[in-house]
C-alpha positions as CSV (number, residue, x, y, z in Angstrom):
1,M,8.5,24.1,-20.4
2,K,8.1,21.9,-17.3
3,L,5.0,20.3,-15.8
4,Y,5.2,19.4,-12.2
5,Y,2.8,16.5,-11.4
6,S,1.9,13.8,-9.0
7,P,0.8,10.5,-10.5
8,G,-3.0,10.3,-10.8
9,A,-3.6,13.7,-9.2
10,C,-5.5,16.5,-10.9
11,S,-2.2,17.3,-12.8
12,L,-3.1,14.5,-15.1
13,S,-5.4,16.9,-16.8
14,P,-2.7,19.3,-18.1
15,H,-0.4,16.4,-18.7
16,I,-3.0,15.0,-21.2
17,T,-3.6,18.5,-22.6
18,L,0.1,19.0,-23.3
19,H,0.2,15.7,-25.3
20,E,-3.0,16.9,-27.2
21,A,-1.2,20.2,-28.0
22,G,1.9,18.5,-29.2
23,I,4.0,21.0,-27.2
24,G,7.4,19.8,-26.0
25,F,7.7,19.6,-22.2
26,D,9.5,17.9,-19.3
27,A,7.3,16.1,-16.8
28,I,8.7,16.3,-13.3
29,A,7.2,14.1,-10.6
30,A,6.4,16.1,-7.4
31,P,5.0,13.5,-5.0
32,T,2.4,15.1,-2.7
33,K,3.5,13.0,0.3
34,T,7.2,13.7,0.3
35,H,7.3,16.9,-1.7
36,K,10.8,15.9,-2.9
37,L,11.6,16.1,-6.6
38,P,13.7,13.4,-8.3
39,D,16.8,15.5,-7.8
40,G,16.1,16.0,-4.1
41,T,14.8,19.6,-4.5
42,D,12.1,20.5,-2.0
43,Y,9.0,21.2,-4.1
44,Y,7.9,23.9,-1.7
45,S,10.7,25.9,-3.1
46,I,9.0,25.7,-6.5
47,N,5.4,26.1,-5.3
48,P,5.0,27.4,-1.7
49,L,1.5,25.9,-1.6
50,G,3.0,22.4,-2.2
51,Y,0.4,21.1,-4.6
52,V,0.3,20.3,-8.3
53,P,0.0,21.1,-11.1
54,L,2.5,23.8,-11.8
55,L,3.6,24.8,-15.3
56,E,6.9,26.5,-15.6
57,L,7.6,28.3,-18.9
58,D,10.9,28.5,-20.6
59,D,11.4,32.1,-19.2
60,G,10.9,30.9,-15.6
61,T,7.3,32.1,-15.3
62,R,5.2,29.8,-13.3
63,I,1.4,29.1,-13.7
64,T,-0.6,27.3,-11.1
65,E,-4.2,25.9,-11.0
66,G,-5.2,23.3,-13.5
67,P,-8.0,25.3,-15.3
68,A,-5.7,28.2,-15.9
69,I,-2.9,26.0,-17.1
70,V,-5.0,24.0,-19.6
71,Q,-6.4,27.2,-21.1
72,Y,-2.9,28.7,-21.4
73,I,-1.8,25.5,-23.2
74,A,-4.8,25.6,-25.6
75,D,-4.1,29.3,-26.5
76,Q,-0.5,28.4,-27.5
77,V,-1.9,26.1,-30.3
78,P,-5.1,27.8,-31.6
79,L,-5.2,25.6,-34.7
80,K,-5.6,22.5,-32.5
81,N,-9.0,23.9,-31.4
82,L,-8.5,22.7,-27.8
83,A,-10.5,25.7,-26.5
84,P,-12.9,28.2,-28.2
85,A,-11.5,31.7,-28.8
86,N,-11.3,34.1,-25.9
87,G,-14.3,36.5,-25.7
88,T,-16.8,34.0,-27.2
89,V,-19.8,32.5,-25.5
90,A,-18.3,29.1,-26.2
91,R,-15.2,30.1,-24.2
92,A,-17.3,31.1,-21.3
93,Q,-19.1,27.8,-21.5
94,L,-15.8,26.0,-21.4
95,Q,-14.8,28.0,-18.3
96,S,-18.1,27.1,-16.7
97,W,-17.2,23.5,-17.1
98,L,-13.7,23.9,-15.8
99,N,-15.1,25.8,-12.8
100,F,-17.8,23.2,-12.2
101,I,-15.4,20.3,-12.3
102,S,-13.0,22.2,-10.0
103,T,-15.5,23.2,-7.3
104,E,-18.3,20.6,-7.5
105,L,-16.4,17.5,-8.4
106,H,-12.7,17.9,-7.6
107,K,-13.4,19.4,-4.2
108,G,-16.3,17.0,-3.8
109,F,-13.9,14.1,-3.9
110,S,-11.3,15.7,-1.7
111,P,-12.8,14.8,1.8
112,L,-13.0,11.1,0.7
113,F,-9.2,11.0,0.5
114,N,-8.8,12.2,4.0
115,A,-8.6,9.4,6.6
116,A,-9.7,11.9,9.2
117,T,-13.0,12.6,7.6
118,P,-15.8,11.2,9.8
119,A,-17.7,8.3,8.2
120,D,-21.1,10.0,8.6
121,Y,-19.8,13.1,6.9
122,K,-18.5,11.0,4.0
123,V,-22.1,9.7,3.4
124,I,-23.2,13.4,3.0
125,V,-20.2,14.1,0.7
126,I,-20.9,11.1,-1.5
127,D,-24.6,11.9,-1.8
128,R,-23.8,15.4,-3.0
129,L,-21.1,14.1,-5.3
130,M,-23.4,11.6,-6.9
131,S,-26.1,14.2,-7.5
132,R,-23.5,16.3,-9.3
133,L,-22.3,13.4,-11.4
134,K,-25.9,12.5,-12.2
135,W,-26.3,16.0,-13.6
136,V,-23.1,15.6,-15.7
137,D,-24.3,12.3,-17.0
138,A,-27.5,14.0,-18.3
139,Q,-25.4,16.8,-19.9
140,L,-23.5,14.2,-21.9
141,D,-26.7,13.0,-23.6
142,G,-26.1,13.0,-27.3
143,K,-22.5,14.3,-26.9
144,D,-19.1,12.7,-27.3
145,Y,-17.5,15.3,-25.1
146,L,-18.5,18.0,-22.6
147,M,-18.6,20.8,-25.3
148,G,-20.4,18.6,-27.9
149,N,-18.7,16.4,-30.5
150,A,-15.3,18.0,-30.3
151,F,-12.7,17.4,-27.6
152,S,-11.8,20.4,-25.4
153,V,-9.5,21.0,-22.4
154,A,-12.4,20.4,-20.0
155,D,-12.5,16.7,-21.0
156,P,-9.2,15.6,-19.4
157,Y,-10.3,17.2,-16.2
158,L,-13.5,15.3,-16.0
159,F,-11.7,12.1,-17.0
160,T,-9.1,12.7,-14.3
161,V,-11.5,13.3,-11.4
162,T,-13.8,10.4,-12.3
163,N,-10.7,8.2,-12.2
164,W,-10.8,8.7,-8.5
165,A,-14.2,7.1,-7.9
166,P,-13.0,3.5,-7.5
167,I,-10.1,4.6,-5.3
168,V,-12.5,6.1,-2.7
169,N,-15.2,3.4,-3.2
170,V,-17.7,5.6,-5.0
171,D,-19.7,3.5,-7.5
172,I,-20.4,5.5,-10.7
173,S,-21.2,2.5,-12.9
174,S,-24.9,3.6,-13.2
175,F,-23.9,6.6,-15.2
176,A,-23.8,5.1,-18.6
177,K,-23.0,8.3,-20.5
178,I,-20.1,9.1,-18.2
179,A,-18.9,5.5,-18.7
180,A,-19.0,6.0,-22.5
181,F,-17.2,9.3,-22.2
182,R,-14.5,7.7,-20.1
183,A,-14.0,4.9,-22.6
184,R,-13.8,7.4,-25.4
185,M,-11.2,9.4,-23.5
186,A,-9.2,6.3,-22.5
187,S,-8.7,5.4,-26.1
188,R,-7.1,8.8,-27.0
189,P,-3.3,8.6,-27.6
190,S,-2.8,11.6,-25.4
191,V,-4.5,10.0,-22.5
192,Q,-2.6,6.8,-22.9
193,A,0.7,8.6,-23.2
194,A,0.1,10.7,-20.1
195,M,-1.1,7.8,-18.0
196,K,1.9,5.6,-19.1
197,A,4.3,8.4,-18.2
198,E,2.7,8.6,-14.7
199,G,2.9,4.8,-14.3
200,L,-0.9,4.5,-14.2
201,I,-1.0,2.0,-17.0
202,K,1.5,-0.2,-18.7
């Protein structure tokens, strides 16, 4: 199994999840600027869309899109309880979180990374993003993780996108519950292992 990633990008989420699952895999850096793999291969030949993450299975099957990848990983190790069983209300709730993070937070941050985004539009983007994060902060009240007191594959995704806040000068320090969640996540061995592998921490 191979995970194609770019350091600090949304691919950090499945990178963390693979460590949580305890599944053997090779992590292959696919820098989003050069699209050149360490062996010189053009990443576009692996994923024509050019972005990460991409999970390649041992039989050559390729899966894209982070929310799909992390659920696939979770389903390979059901005893780890990384995701509720398919067909349950809890699984639908997990998918709701993954979709919310993808569309409301992940895509909310995206314009802030683009140097061509007009400054006045960035103000609008940040206001909307902060309103969404305020809602997430409220949802974490009384919970250790998004789904309650148990870790799920939605948690690495939230951790990953909130990592971007200081990079784009978005101050989320007022969200105490998100801060506590982030500290809790940062202490997990899976998070430390993935971040070290990506060169994000020593």
